[in-house]
HTML snippet that shows the backbone in 3Dmol.js (N, CA, C, O; Angstrom):
<script src="https://3Dmol.org/build/3Dmol-min.js"></script>
<div id="view" style="width:600px;height:400px;position:relative"></div>
<script>
const pdb = `
ATOM      1  N   MET A   1       0.846  -1.269  -0.060  1.00  0.00           N
ATOM      2  CA  MET A   1       0.082   0.177   0.030  1.00  0.00           C
ATOM      3  C   MET A   1       0.888   1.252   0.002  1.00  0.00           C
ATOM      4  O   MET A   1       1.872   1.352   0.735  1.00  0.00           O
ATOM      5  N   SER A   2       0.523   2.153  -0.865  1.00  0.00           N
ATOM      6  CA  SER A   2       1.387   3.357  -0.886  1.00  0.00           C
ATOM      7  C   SER A   2       1.229   4.199   0.241  1.00  0.00           C
ATOM      8  O   SER A   2       0.313   3.972   1.031  1.00  0.00           O
ATOM      9  N   ARG A   3       2.033   5.171   0.416  1.00  0.00           N
ATOM     10  CA  ARG A   3       1.973   6.039   1.515  1.00  0.00           C
ATOM     11  C   ARG A   3       0.841   6.962   1.443  1.00  0.00           C
ATOM     12  O   ARG A   3       0.317   7.174   2.537  1.00  0.00           O
ATOM     13  N   ILE A   4       0.285   7.613   0.361  1.00  0.00           N
ATOM     14  CA  ILE A   4      -0.716   8.349   0.156  1.00  0.00           C
ATOM     15  C   ILE A   4      -1.988   7.631   0.418  1.00  0.00           C
ATOM     16  O   ILE A   4      -2.915   8.203   0.992  1.00  0.00           O
ATOM     17  N   ALA A   5      -2.074   6.279  -0.019  1.00  0.00           N
ATOM     18  CA  ALA A   5      -3.351   5.512   0.314  1.00  0.00           C
ATOM     19  C   ALA A   5      -3.406   5.198   1.779  1.00  0.00           C
ATOM     20  O   ALA A   5      -4.513   5.022   2.287  1.00  0.00           O
ATOM     21  N   ARG A   6      -2.325   5.111   2.506  1.00  0.00           N
ATOM     22  CA  ARG A   6      -2.419   4.954   3.916  1.00  0.00           C
ATOM     23  C   ARG A   6      -3.018   6.093   4.710  1.00  0.00           C
ATOM     24  O   ARG A   6      -3.858   5.947   5.598  1.00  0.00           O
ATOM     25  N   HIS A   7      -2.456   7.354   4.265  1.00  0.00           N
ATOM     26  CA  HIS A   7      -2.921   8.652   4.750  1.00  0.00           C
ATOM     27  C   HIS A   7      -4.421   8.869   4.606  1.00  0.00           C
ATOM     28  O   HIS A   7      -5.128   9.295   5.519  1.00  0.00           O
ATOM     29  N   ILE A   8      -4.851   8.545   3.395  1.00  0.00           N
ATOM     30  CA  ILE A   8      -6.275   8.643   2.949  1.00  0.00           C
ATOM     31  C   ILE A   8      -7.122   7.694   3.747  1.00  0.00           C
ATOM     32  O   ILE A   8      -8.253   8.036   4.092  1.00  0.00           O
ATOM     33  N   THR A   9      -6.572   6.384   4.091  1.00  0.00           N
ATOM     34  CA  THR A   9      -7.366   5.455   4.944  1.00  0.00           C
ATOM     35  C   THR A   9      -7.479   5.955   6.316  1.00  0.00           C
ATOM     36  O   THR A   9      -8.530   5.939   6.956  1.00  0.00           O
ATOM     37  N   LEU A  10      -6.236   6.447   6.790  1.00  0.00           N
ATOM     38  CA  LEU A  10      -6.266   6.885   8.247  1.00  0.00           C
ATOM     39  C   LEU A  10      -7.132   8.149   8.403  1.00  0.00           C
ATOM     40  O   LEU A  10      -7.794   8.250   9.436  1.00  0.00           O
ATOM     41  N   ILE A  11      -7.190   9.129   7.469  1.00  0.00           N
ATOM     42  CA  ILE A  11      -8.008  10.256   7.552  1.00  0.00           C
ATOM     43  C   ILE A  11      -9.596   9.813   7.470  1.00  0.00           C
ATOM     44  O   ILE A  11     -10.458  10.383   8.138  1.00  0.00           O
ATOM     45  N   ALA A  12      -9.846   8.827   6.650  1.00  0.00           N
ATOM     46  CA  ALA A  12     -11.213   8.431   6.629  1.00  0.00           C
ATOM     47  C   ALA A  12     -11.673   7.605   7.853  1.00  0.00           C
ATOM     48  O   ALA A  12     -12.842   7.643   8.237  1.00  0.00           O
ATOM     49  N   ALA A  13     -10.684   6.826   8.481  1.00  0.00           N
ATOM     50  CA  ALA A  13     -11.005   6.327   9.666  1.00  0.00           C
ATOM     51  C   ALA A  13     -11.272   7.222  10.777  1.00  0.00           C
ATOM     52  O   ALA A  13     -12.224   7.056  11.539  1.00  0.00           O
ATOM     53  N   PHE A  14     -10.443   8.162  10.872  1.00  0.00           N
ATOM     54  CA  PHE A  14     -10.722   9.355  12.034  1.00  0.00           C
ATOM     55  C   PHE A  14     -11.963  10.047  11.758  1.00  0.00           C
ATOM     56  O   PHE A  14     -12.737  10.384  12.654  1.00  0.00           O
ATOM     57  N   ALA A  15     -12.163  10.262  10.519  1.00  0.00           N
ATOM     58  CA  ALA A  15     -13.492  11.005  10.305  1.00  0.00           C
ATOM     59  C   ALA A  15     -14.750  10.178  10.600  1.00  0.00           C
ATOM     60  O   ALA A  15     -15.771  10.696  11.052  1.00  0.00           O
ATOM     61  N   LEU A  16     -14.636   8.891  10.328  1.00  0.00           N
ATOM     62  CA  LEU A  16     -15.793   8.003  10.533  1.00  0.00           C
ATOM     63  C   LEU A  16     -15.909   7.902  12.061  1.00  0.00           C
ATOM     64  O   LEU A  16     -17.030   8.018  12.557  1.00  0.00           O
ATOM     65  N   ALA A  17     -14.862   7.701  12.833  1.00  0.00           N
ATOM     66  CA  ALA A  17     -14.965   7.552  14.261  1.00  0.00           C
ATOM     67  C   ALA A  17     -15.395   8.947  14.911  1.00  0.00           C
ATOM     68  O   ALA A  17     -16.093   8.876  15.922  1.00  0.00           O
ATOM     69  N   GLY A  18     -15.063  10.144  14.450  1.00  0.00           N
ATOM     70  CA  GLY A  18     -15.555  11.411  14.823  1.00  0.00           C
ATOM     71  C   GLY A  18     -17.073  11.557  14.608  1.00  0.00           C
ATOM     72  O   GLY A  18     -17.770  12.085  15.475  1.00  0.00           O
ATOM     73  N   THR A  19     -17.544  11.128  13.545  1.00  0.00           N
ATOM     74  CA  THR A  19     -19.051  11.038  13.184  1.00  0.00           C
ATOM     75  C   THR A  19     -19.753  10.219  14.130  1.00  0.00           C
ATOM     76  O   THR A  19     -20.776  10.619  14.686  1.00  0.00           O
ATOM     77  N   ILE A  20     -19.257   9.113  14.332  1.00  0.00           N
ATOM     78  CA  ILE A  20     -19.874   8.112  15.229  1.00  0.00           C
ATOM     79  C   ILE A  20     -20.090   8.474  16.569  1.00  0.00           C
ATOM     80  O   ILE A  20     -21.147   8.209  17.141  1.00  0.00           O
ATOM     81  N   LEU A  21     -18.939   9.200  17.231  1.00  0.00           N
ATOM     82  CA  LEU A  21     -18.857   9.794  18.615  1.00  0.00           C
ATOM     83  C   LEU A  21     -19.863  11.022  18.532  1.00  0.00           C
ATOM     84  O   LEU A  21     -20.584  11.274  19.498  1.00  0.00           O
ATOM     85  N   GLY A  22     -19.901  11.682  17.527  1.00  0.00           N
ATOM     86  CA  GLY A  22     -20.850  12.964  17.532  1.00  0.00           C
ATOM     87  C   GLY A  22     -22.368  12.504  17.617  1.00  0.00           C
ATOM     88  O   GLY A  22     -23.228  13.159  18.206  1.00  0.00           O
ATOM     89  N   GLY A  23     -22.588  11.351  16.987  1.00  0.00           N
ATOM     90  CA  GLY A  23     -24.032  10.832  16.873  1.00  0.00           C
ATOM     91  C   GLY A  23     -24.402  10.323  18.286  1.00  0.00           C
ATOM     92  O   GLY A  23     -25.550  10.452  18.712  1.00  0.00           O
ATOM     93  N   CYS A  24     -23.359   9.710  19.052  1.00  0.00           N
ATOM     94  CA  CYS A  24     -23.540   9.117  20.400  1.00  0.00           C
ATOM     95  C   CYS A  24     -23.915  10.160  21.186  1.00  0.00           C
ATOM     96  O   CYS A  24     -24.850   9.945  21.957  1.00  0.00           O
ATOM     97  N   SER A  25     -23.354  11.370  21.182  1.00  0.00           N
ATOM     98  CA  SER A  25     -23.629  12.469  22.095  1.00  0.00           C
ATOM     99  C   SER A  25     -25.063  13.019  22.035  1.00  0.00           C
ATOM    100  O   SER A  25     -25.750  13.335  23.006  1.00  0.00           O
ATOM    101  N   SER A  26     -25.407  13.083  20.724  1.00  0.00           N
ATOM    102  CA  SER A  26     -26.999  13.544  20.632  1.00  0.00           C
ATOM    103  C   SER A  26     -27.817  12.486  21.118  1.00  0.00           C
ATOM    104  O   SER A  26     -28.789  12.811  21.801  1.00  0.00           O
ATOM    105  N   ILE A  27     -27.581  11.135  20.866  1.00  0.00           N
ATOM    106  CA  ILE A  27     -28.520  10.258  21.440  1.00  0.00           C
ATOM    107  C   ILE A  27     -28.456  10.196  22.836  1.00  0.00           C
ATOM    108  O   ILE A  27     -29.496   9.955  23.449  1.00  0.00           O
ATOM    109  N   ASN A  28     -27.257  10.400  23.528  1.00  0.00           N
ATOM    110  CA  ASN A  28     -27.221  10.270  25.040  1.00  0.00           C
ATOM    111  C   ASN A  28     -28.130  11.492  25.597  1.00  0.00           C
ATOM    112  O   ASN A  28     -28.863  11.324  26.571  1.00  0.00           O
ATOM    113  N   GLU A  29     -28.044  12.633  24.973  1.00  0.00           N
ATOM    114  CA  GLU A  29     -28.928  13.655  25.551  1.00  0.00           C
ATOM    115  C   GLU A  29     -30.321  13.240  25.782  1.00  0.00           C
ATOM    116  O   GLU A  29     -30.890  13.630  26.801  1.00  0.00           O
ATOM    117  N   ARG A  30     -30.991  12.399  24.836  1.00  0.00           N
ATOM    118  CA  ARG A  30     -32.241  12.183  25.073  1.00  0.00           C
ATOM    119  C   ARG A  30     -32.601  10.843  25.869  1.00  0.00           C
ATOM    120  O   ARG A  30     -33.721  10.636  26.337  1.00  0.00           O
ATOM    121  N   LEU A  31     -31.529   9.962  25.968  1.00  0.00           N
ATOM    122  CA  LEU A  31     -31.548   8.712  26.403  1.00  0.00           C
ATOM    123  C   LEU A  31     -31.162   8.623  27.843  1.00  0.00           C
ATOM    124  O   LEU A  31     -31.564   7.742  28.604  1.00  0.00           O
ATOM    125  N   THR A  32     -30.376   9.569  28.155  1.00  0.00           N
ATOM    126  CA  THR A  32     -29.900   9.473  29.759  1.00  0.00           C
ATOM    127  C   THR A  32     -30.968   9.593  30.811  1.00  0.00           C
ATOM    128  O   THR A  32     -30.876   8.785  31.735  1.00  0.00           O
ATOM    129  N   PRO A  33     -31.919  10.412  30.842  1.00  0.00           N
ATOM    130  CA  PRO A  33     -32.979  10.505  31.700  1.00  0.00           C
ATOM    131  C   PRO A  33     -33.646   9.136  31.843  1.00  0.00           C
ATOM    132  O   PRO A  33     -33.830   8.708  32.983  1.00  0.00           O
ATOM    133  N   ALA A  34     -34.023   8.416  30.787  1.00  0.00           N
ATOM    134  CA  ALA A  34     -34.782   7.194  30.837  1.00  0.00           C
ATOM    135  C   ALA A  34     -33.873   6.088  31.417  1.00  0.00           C
ATOM    136  O   ALA A  34     -34.332   5.209  32.147  1.00  0.00           O
ATOM    137  N   VAL A  35     -32.526   6.159  31.061  1.00  0.00           N
ATOM    138  CA  VAL A  35     -31.735   5.095  31.486  1.00  0.00           C
ATOM    139  C   VAL A  35     -31.272   5.319  32.969  1.00  0.00           C
ATOM    140  O   VAL A  35     -31.076   4.314  33.652  1.00  0.00           O
ATOM    141  N   SER A  36     -31.094   6.485  33.484  1.00  0.00           N
ATOM    142  CA  SER A  36     -30.835   6.582  34.867  1.00  0.00           C
ATOM    143  C   SER A  36     -31.987   6.402  35.719  1.00  0.00           C
ATOM    144  O   SER A  36     -31.801   6.069  36.889  1.00  0.00           O
ATOM    145  N   ASP A  37     -33.126   6.576  35.286  1.00  0.00           N
ATOM    146  CA  ASP A  37     -34.168   6.445  36.091  1.00  0.00           C
ATOM    147  C   ASP A  37     -34.695   4.811  36.233  1.00  0.00           C
ATOM    148  O   ASP A  37     -35.604   4.422  36.966  1.00  0.00           O
ATOM    149  N   ALA A  38     -33.980   4.099  35.452  1.00  0.00           N
ATOM    150  CA  ALA A  38     -34.275   2.688  35.351  1.00  0.00           C
ATOM    151  C   ALA A  38     -33.222   1.942  36.243  1.00  0.00           C
ATOM    152  O   ALA A  38     -33.533   0.834  36.682  1.00  0.00           O
ATOM    153  N   ILE A  39     -32.063   2.450  36.523  1.00  0.00           N
ATOM    154  CA  ILE A  39     -31.119   1.907  37.284  1.00  0.00           C
ATOM    155  C   ILE A  39     -31.464   1.779  38.760  1.00  0.00           C
ATOM    156  O   ILE A  39     -31.802   2.794  39.370  1.00  0.00           O
ATOM    157  N   PRO A  40     -31.397   0.533  39.410  1.00  0.00           N
ATOM    158  CA  PRO A  40     -31.861   0.432  40.875  1.00  0.00           C
ATOM    159  C   PRO A  40     -30.847   1.261  41.765  1.00  0.00           C
ATOM    160  O   PRO A  40     -29.741   1.613  41.355  1.00  0.00           O
ATOM    161  N   GLN A  41     -31.307   1.513  42.938  1.00  0.00           N
ATOM    162  CA  GLN A  41     -30.572   2.243  43.931  1.00  0.00           C
ATOM    163  C   GLN A  41     -29.312   1.565  44.273  1.00  0.00           C
ATOM    164  O   GLN A  41     -28.269   2.215  44.347  1.00  0.00           O
ATOM    165  N   TRP A  42     -29.347   0.213  44.500  1.00  0.00           N
ATOM    166  CA  TRP A  42     -28.218  -0.479  44.878  1.00  0.00           C
ATOM    167  C   TRP A  42     -27.060  -0.496  43.848  1.00  0.00           C
ATOM    168  O   TRP A  42     -25.899  -0.730  44.182  1.00  0.00           O
ATOM    169  N   ALA A  43     -27.405  -0.261  42.711  1.00  0.00           N
ATOM    170  CA  ALA A  43     -26.407  -0.155  41.601  1.00  0.00           C
ATOM    171  C   ALA A  43     -25.825   1.234  41.320  1.00  0.00           C
ATOM    172  O   ALA A  43     -24.935   1.455  40.498  1.00  0.00           O
ATOM    173  N   GLY A  44     -26.473   2.216  42.153  1.00  0.00           N
ATOM    174  CA  GLY A  44     -25.835   3.610  41.875  1.00  0.00           C
ATOM    175  C   GLY A  44     -27.019   4.411  41.444  1.00  0.00           C
ATOM    176  O   GLY A  44     -26.762   5.595  41.228  1.00  0.00           O
ATOM    177  N   GLY A  45     -28.198   4.055  41.279  1.00  0.00           N
ATOM    178  CA  GLY A  45     -29.252   4.857  40.783  1.00  0.00           C
ATOM    179  C   GLY A  45     -29.782   5.850  41.679  1.00  0.00           C
ATOM    180  O   GLY A  45     -29.184   6.070  42.733  1.00  0.00           O
ATOM    181  N   LEU A  46     -30.970   6.556  41.349  1.00  0.00           N
ATOM    182  CA  LEU A  46     -31.330   7.607  42.047  1.00  0.00           C
ATOM    183  C   LEU A  46     -32.217   6.977  43.386  1.00  0.00           C
ATOM    184  O   LEU A  46     -32.881   5.948  43.254  1.00  0.00           O
ATOM    185  N   PRO A  47     -32.144   7.704  44.653  1.00  0.00           N
ATOM    186  CA  PRO A  47     -33.009   7.122  45.740  1.00  0.00           C
ATOM    187  C   PRO A  47     -34.351   7.272  45.495  1.00  0.00           C
ATOM    188  O   PRO A  47     -34.817   7.860  44.519  1.00  0.00           O
ATOM    189  N   LYS A  48     -35.044   6.687  46.469  1.00  0.00           N
ATOM    190  CA  LYS A  48     -36.457   6.665  46.256  1.00  0.00           C
ATOM    191  C   LYS A  48     -37.149   7.973  46.562  1.00  0.00           C
ATOM    192  O   LYS A  48     -38.232   8.247  46.046  1.00  0.00           O
ATOM    193  N   ASP A  49     -36.563   8.729  47.349  1.00  0.00           N
ATOM    194  CA  ASP A  49     -37.156  10.127  47.766  1.00  0.00           C
ATOM    195  C   ASP A  49     -36.822  11.318  46.866  1.00  0.00           C
ATOM    196  O   ASP A  49     -37.073  12.469  47.224  1.00  0.00           O
ATOM    197  N   VAL A  50     -36.191  10.996  45.569  1.00  0.00           N
ATOM    198  CA  VAL A  50     -35.906  12.129  44.683  1.00  0.00           C
ATOM    199  C   VAL A  50     -37.024  12.562  44.025  1.00  0.00           C
ATOM    200  O   VAL A  50     -37.811  11.728  43.579  1.00  0.00           O
ATOM    201  N   PRO A  51     -37.256  13.967  43.868  1.00  0.00           N
ATOM    202  CA  PRO A  51     -38.531  14.597  43.298  1.00  0.00           C
ATOM    203  C   PRO A  51     -38.599  14.132  41.901  1.00  0.00           C
ATOM    204  O   PRO A  51     -37.574  13.733  41.347  1.00  0.00           O
ATOM    205  N   PRO A  52     -39.745  14.156  41.288  1.00  0.00           N
ATOM    206  CA  PRO A  52     -39.980  13.870  39.754  1.00  0.00           C
ATOM    207  C   PRO A  52     -38.929  14.889  38.968  1.00  0.00           C
ATOM    208  O   PRO A  52     -38.350  15.805  39.551  1.00  0.00           O
ATOM    209  N   ARG A  53     -38.771  14.594  37.575  1.00  0.00           N
ATOM    210  CA  ARG A  53     -37.965  15.478  36.779  1.00  0.00           C
ATOM    211  C   ARG A  53     -38.925  16.624  36.195  1.00  0.00           C
ATOM    212  O   ARG A  53     -40.123  16.442  35.976  1.00  0.00           O
ATOM    213  N   ARG A  54     -38.270  17.779  35.981  1.00  0.00           N
ATOM    214  CA  ARG A  54     -39.066  18.923  35.649  1.00  0.00           C
ATOM    215  C   ARG A  54     -39.586  18.622  34.171  1.00  0.00           C
ATOM    216  O   ARG A  54     -38.967  17.969  33.331  1.00  0.00           O
ATOM    217  N   GLY A  55     -40.854  19.224  34.003  1.00  0.00           N
ATOM    218  CA  GLY A  55     -41.561  19.120  32.570  1.00  0.00           C
ATOM    219  C   GLY A  55     -42.398  17.932  32.578  1.00  0.00           C
ATOM    220  O   GLY A  55     -42.869  17.615  31.485  1.00  0.00           O
ATOM    221  N   THR A  56     -42.706  17.148  33.668  1.00  0.00           N
ATOM    222  CA  THR A  56     -43.469  16.078  33.768  1.00  0.00           C
ATOM    223  C   THR A  56     -44.770  16.241  34.647  1.00  0.00           C
ATOM    224  O   THR A  56     -44.691  16.919  35.671  1.00  0.00           O
ATOM    225  N   PRO A  57     -45.825  15.716  34.331  1.00  0.00           N
ATOM    226  CA  PRO A  57     -47.046  16.018  35.168  1.00  0.00           C
ATOM    227  C   PRO A  57     -46.886  15.809  36.569  1.00  0.00           C
ATOM    228  O   PRO A  57     -47.449  16.525  37.398  1.00  0.00           O
ATOM    229  N   GLU A  58     -46.087  14.787  36.888  1.00  0.00           N
ATOM    230  CA  GLU A  58     -45.759  14.374  38.296  1.00  0.00           C
ATOM    231  C   GLU A  58     -45.040  15.609  39.000  1.00  0.00           C
ATOM    232  O   GLU A  58     -45.319  15.950  40.149  1.00  0.00           O
ATOM    233  N   TYR A  59     -44.190  16.182  38.290  1.00  0.00           N
ATOM    234  CA  TYR A  59     -43.352  17.330  38.850  1.00  0.00           C
ATOM    235  C   TYR A  59     -44.301  18.492  39.175  1.00  0.00           C
ATOM    236  O   TYR A  59     -44.158  19.163  40.197  1.00  0.00           O
ATOM    237  N   ASP A  60     -45.351  18.727  38.206  1.00  0.00           N
ATOM    238  CA  ASP A  60     -46.295  19.838  38.582  1.00  0.00           C
ATOM    239  C   ASP A  60     -47.089  19.590  39.866  1.00  0.00           C
ATOM    240  O   ASP A  60     -47.385  20.489  40.653  1.00  0.00           O
ATOM    241  N   ALA A  61     -47.413  18.286  40.019  1.00  0.00           N
ATOM    242  CA  ALA A  61     -48.317  17.873  41.181  1.00  0.00           C
ATOM    243  C   ALA A  61     -47.393  17.948  42.313  1.00  0.00           C
ATOM    244  O   ALA A  61     -47.909  18.350  43.356  1.00  0.00           O
ATOM    245  N   TYR A  62     -46.091  17.642  42.357  1.00  0.00           N
ATOM    246  CA  TYR A  62     -45.178  17.674  43.373  1.00  0.00           C
ATOM    247  C   TYR A  62     -44.939  19.185  43.817  1.00  0.00           C
ATOM    248  O   TYR A  62     -44.960  19.485  45.011  1.00  0.00           O
ATOM    249  N   MET A  63     -44.715  20.107  42.835  1.00  0.00           N
ATOM    250  CA  MET A  63     -44.797  21.433  43.279  1.00  0.00           C
ATOM    251  C   MET A  63     -45.811  21.988  43.861  1.00  0.00           C
ATOM    252  O   MET A  63     -45.634  22.824  44.747  1.00  0.00           O
ATOM    253  N   LYS A  64     -46.914  21.651  43.496  1.00  0.00           N
ATOM    254  CA  LYS A  64     -48.258  22.172  44.130  1.00  0.00           C
ATOM    255  C   LYS A  64     -48.336  21.592  45.516  1.00  0.00           C
ATOM    256  O   LYS A  64     -48.802  22.305  46.405  1.00  0.00           O
ATOM    257  N   GLU A  65     -47.963  20.471  45.773  1.00  0.00           N
ATOM    258  CA  GLU A  65     -47.972  19.885  47.160  1.00  0.00           C
ATOM    259  C   GLU A  65     -46.906  20.443  47.922  1.00  0.00           C
ATOM    260  O   GLU A  65     -47.091  20.532  49.136  1.00  0.00           O
ATOM    261  N   GLN A  66     -45.778  20.854  47.421  1.00  0.00           N
ATOM    262  CA  GLN A  66     -44.740  21.487  48.171  1.00  0.00           C
ATOM    263  C   GLN A  66     -45.153  23.004  48.637  1.00  0.00           C
ATOM    264  O   GLN A  66     -44.884  23.465  49.747  1.00  0.00           O
ATOM    265  N   GLU A  67     -45.798  23.646  47.679  1.00  0.00           N
ATOM    266  CA  GLU A  67     -46.369  25.060  47.949  1.00  0.00           C
ATOM    267  C   GLU A  67     -47.458  24.964  49.046  1.00  0.00           C
ATOM    268  O   GLU A  67     -47.588  25.847  49.894  1.00  0.00           O
ATOM    269  N   ARG A  68     -48.231  23.859  48.998  1.00  0.00           N
ATOM    270  CA  ARG A  68     -49.400  23.590  49.891  1.00  0.00           C
ATOM    271  C   ARG A  68     -48.668  23.560  51.340  1.00  0.00           C
ATOM    272  O   ARG A  68     -49.005  24.284  52.278  1.00  0.00           O
ATOM    273  N   LYS A  69     -47.758  22.742  51.372  1.00  0.00           N
ATOM    274  CA  LYS A  69     -46.978  22.575  52.615  1.00  0.00           C
ATOM    275  C   LYS A  69     -46.342  23.695  53.252  1.00  0.00           C
ATOM    276  O   LYS A  69     -46.412  23.962  54.452  1.00  0.00           O
ATOM    277  N   ARG A  70     -45.698  24.351  52.339  1.00  0.00           N
ATOM    278  CA  ARG A  70     -45.126  25.641  52.671  1.00  0.00           C
ATOM    279  C   ARG A  70     -46.056  26.633  53.274  1.00  0.00           C
ATOM    280  O   ARG A  70     -45.640  27.323  54.204  1.00  0.00           O
ATOM    281  N   LEU A  71     -47.219  26.770  52.857  1.00  0.00           N
ATOM    282  CA  LEU A  71     -48.262  27.766  53.266  1.00  0.00           C
ATOM    283  C   LEU A  71     -48.837  27.321  54.528  1.00  0.00           C
ATOM    284  O   LEU A  71     -49.477  28.133  55.196  1.00  0.00           O
ATOM    285  N   GLU A  72     -48.665  26.007  54.968  1.00  0.00           N
ATOM    286  CA  GLU A  72     -49.412  25.554  56.209  1.00  0.00           C
ATOM    287  C   GLU A  72     -48.623  26.210  57.348  1.00  0.00           C
ATOM    288  O   GLU A  72     -47.432  26.493  57.223  1.00  0.00           O
ATOM    289  N   PRO A  73     -49.368  26.455  58.524  1.00  0.00           N
ATOM    290  CA  PRO A  73     -48.687  27.069  59.611  1.00  0.00           C
ATOM    291  C   PRO A  73     -47.807  25.932  60.497  1.00  0.00           C
ATOM    292  O   PRO A  73     -48.250  24.795  60.664  1.00  0.00           O
ATOM    293  N   ALA A  74     -46.766  26.284  60.937  1.00  0.00           N
ATOM    294  CA  ALA A  74     -45.804  25.303  61.606  1.00  0.00           C
ATOM    295  C   ALA A  74     -46.482  24.853  62.822  1.00  0.00           C
ATOM    296  O   ALA A  74     -47.126  25.685  63.461  1.00  0.00           O
ATOM    297  N   PRO A  75     -46.414  23.543  63.255  1.00  0.00           N
ATOM    298  CA  PRO A  75     -46.898  23.048  64.440  1.00  0.00           C
ATOM    299  C   PRO A  75     -46.217  23.591  65.686  1.00  0.00           C
ATOM    300  O   PRO A  75     -45.014  23.851  65.670  1.00  0.00           O
ATOM    301  N   THR A  76     -46.873  23.742  66.625  1.00  0.00           N
ATOM    302  CA  THR A  76     -46.274  24.559  67.874  1.00  0.00           C
ATOM    303  C   THR A  76     -45.798  23.336  68.666  1.00  0.00           C
ATOM    304  O   THR A  76     -46.488  22.320  68.745  1.00  0.00           O
ATOM    305  N   ASN A  77     -44.543  23.467  69.276  1.00  0.00           N
ATOM    306  CA  ASN A  77     -43.884  22.482  70.103  1.00  0.00           C
ATOM    307  C   ASN A  77     -43.706  22.981  71.461  1.00  0.00           C
ATOM    308  O   ASN A  77     -43.037  24.006  71.590  1.00  0.00           O
ATOM    309  N   ALA A  78     -44.207  22.412  72.513  1.00  0.00           N
ATOM    310  CA  ALA A  78     -44.095  23.008  73.862  1.00  0.00           C
ATOM    311  C   ALA A  78     -42.679  22.983  74.346  1.00  0.00           C
ATOM    312  O   ALA A  78     -42.335  23.826  75.174  1.00  0.00           O
ATOM    313  N   ASN A  79     -41.826  22.094  73.905  1.00  0.00           N
ATOM    314  CA  ASN A  79     -40.370  22.044  74.305  1.00  0.00           C
ATOM    315  C   ASN A  79     -39.483  23.009  73.479  1.00  0.00           C
ATOM    316  O   ASN A  79     -38.296  23.190  73.753  1.00  0.00           O
ATOM    317  N   ALA A  80     -40.116  23.614  72.463  1.00  0.00           N
ATOM    318  CA  ALA A  80     -39.126  24.398  71.702  1.00  0.00           C
ATOM    319  C   ALA A  80     -38.695  25.599  72.291  1.00  0.00           C
ATOM    320  O   ALA A  80     -37.676  26.147  71.871  1.00  0.00           O
ATOM    321  N   ALA A  81     -39.400  26.106  73.282  1.00  0.00           N
ATOM    322  CA  ALA A  81     -39.136  27.461  73.928  1.00  0.00           C
ATOM    323  C   ALA A  81     -38.030  27.319  74.939  1.00  0.00           C
ATOM    324  O   ALA A  81     -37.245  28.241  75.163  1.00  0.00           O
ATOM    325  N   ALA A  82     -37.972  26.073  75.589  1.00  0.00           N
ATOM    326  CA  ALA A  82     -36.857  25.892  76.517  1.00  0.00           C
ATOM    327  C   ALA A  82     -35.554  25.538  76.085  1.00  0.00           C
ATOM    328  O   ALA A  82     -35.442  24.589  75.309  1.00  0.00           O
ATOM    329  N   PRO A  83     -34.464  26.213  76.505  1.00  0.00           N
ATOM    330  CA  PRO A  83     -33.211  25.896  75.832  1.00  0.00           C
ATOM    331  C   PRO A  83     -32.668  24.472  76.125  1.00  0.00           C
ATOM    332  O   PRO A  83     -32.932  23.889  77.176  1.00  0.00           O
ATOM    333  N   ALA A  84     -31.893  23.939  75.140  1.00  0.00           N
ATOM    334  CA  ALA A  84     -31.508  22.619  75.532  1.00  0.00           C
ATOM    335  C   ALA A  84     -30.443  22.633  76.538  1.00  0.00           C
ATOM    336  O   ALA A  84     -29.592  23.521  76.592  1.00  0.00           O
ATOM    337  N   GLN A  85     -30.517  21.470  77.462  1.00  0.00           N
ATOM    338  CA  GLN A  85     -29.553  21.474  78.587  1.00  0.00           C
ATOM    339  C   GLN A  85     -28.290  20.535  78.047  1.00  0.00           C
ATOM    340  O   GLN A  85     -28.462  19.357  77.734  1.00  0.00           O
ATOM    341  N   LEU A  86     -27.309  21.041  77.995  1.00  0.00           N
ATOM    342  CA  LEU A  86     -26.113  20.389  77.585  1.00  0.00           C
ATOM    343  C   LEU A  86     -25.285  19.979  78.884  1.00  0.00           C
ATOM    344  O   LEU A  86     -25.134  20.680  79.884  1.00  0.00           O
ATOM    345  N   GLU A  87     -24.755  18.639  78.655  1.00  0.00           N
ATOM    346  CA  GLU A  87     -23.917  18.337  79.818  1.00  0.00           C
ATOM    347  C   GLU A  87     -22.617  18.626  79.505  1.00  0.00           C
ATOM    348  O   GLU A  87     -22.292  18.588  78.318  1.00  0.00           O
ATOM    349  N   PRO A  88     -21.648  18.963  80.512  1.00  0.00           N
ATOM    350  CA  PRO A  88     -20.314  19.309  80.345  1.00  0.00           C
ATOM    351  C   PRO A  88     -19.479  18.160  79.780  1.00  0.00           C
ATOM    352  O   PRO A  88     -19.887  17.018  79.991  1.00  0.00           O
ATOM    353  N   VAL A  89     -18.419  18.330  79.124  1.00  0.00           N
ATOM    354  CA  VAL A  89     -17.646  17.251  78.529  1.00  0.00           C
ATOM    355  C   VAL A  89     -16.377  17.229  79.166  1.00  0.00           C
ATOM    356  O   VAL A  89     -15.380  16.996  78.482  1.00  0.00           O
ATOM    357  N   HIS A  90     -16.279  17.443  80.403  1.00  0.00           N
ATOM    358  CA  HIS A  90     -14.946  17.424  81.125  1.00  0.00           C
ATOM    359  C   HIS A  90     -14.470  16.070  81.357  1.00  0.00           C
ATOM    360  O   HIS A  90     -13.399  15.883  81.934  1.00  0.00           O
TER     361      HIS A  90
END
`;
const viewer = $3Dmol.createViewer("view");
viewer.addModel(pdb, "pdb");
viewer.setStyle({}, {cartoon: {color: "spectrum"}});
viewer.zoomTo();
viewer.render();
</script>
């Protein structure tokens, strides 16, 4: 194989690899939320108490519930007024 043919083959291989990697990045943008939600917690996935993702109907309901909880008056605690008694650490 001549030297020019090797260079052309090498350039074509790098161009093909760059095109493939570029395609993967655009697919990952749409695929990542679905895949990360499907991974179990023991394998490094999201915990159970994570709020829903933005843009979903569940997120809107979650935000309404959070706003409702925020507007509720705080429960009164009889022991809250008394200062905490700390023991010396000598």
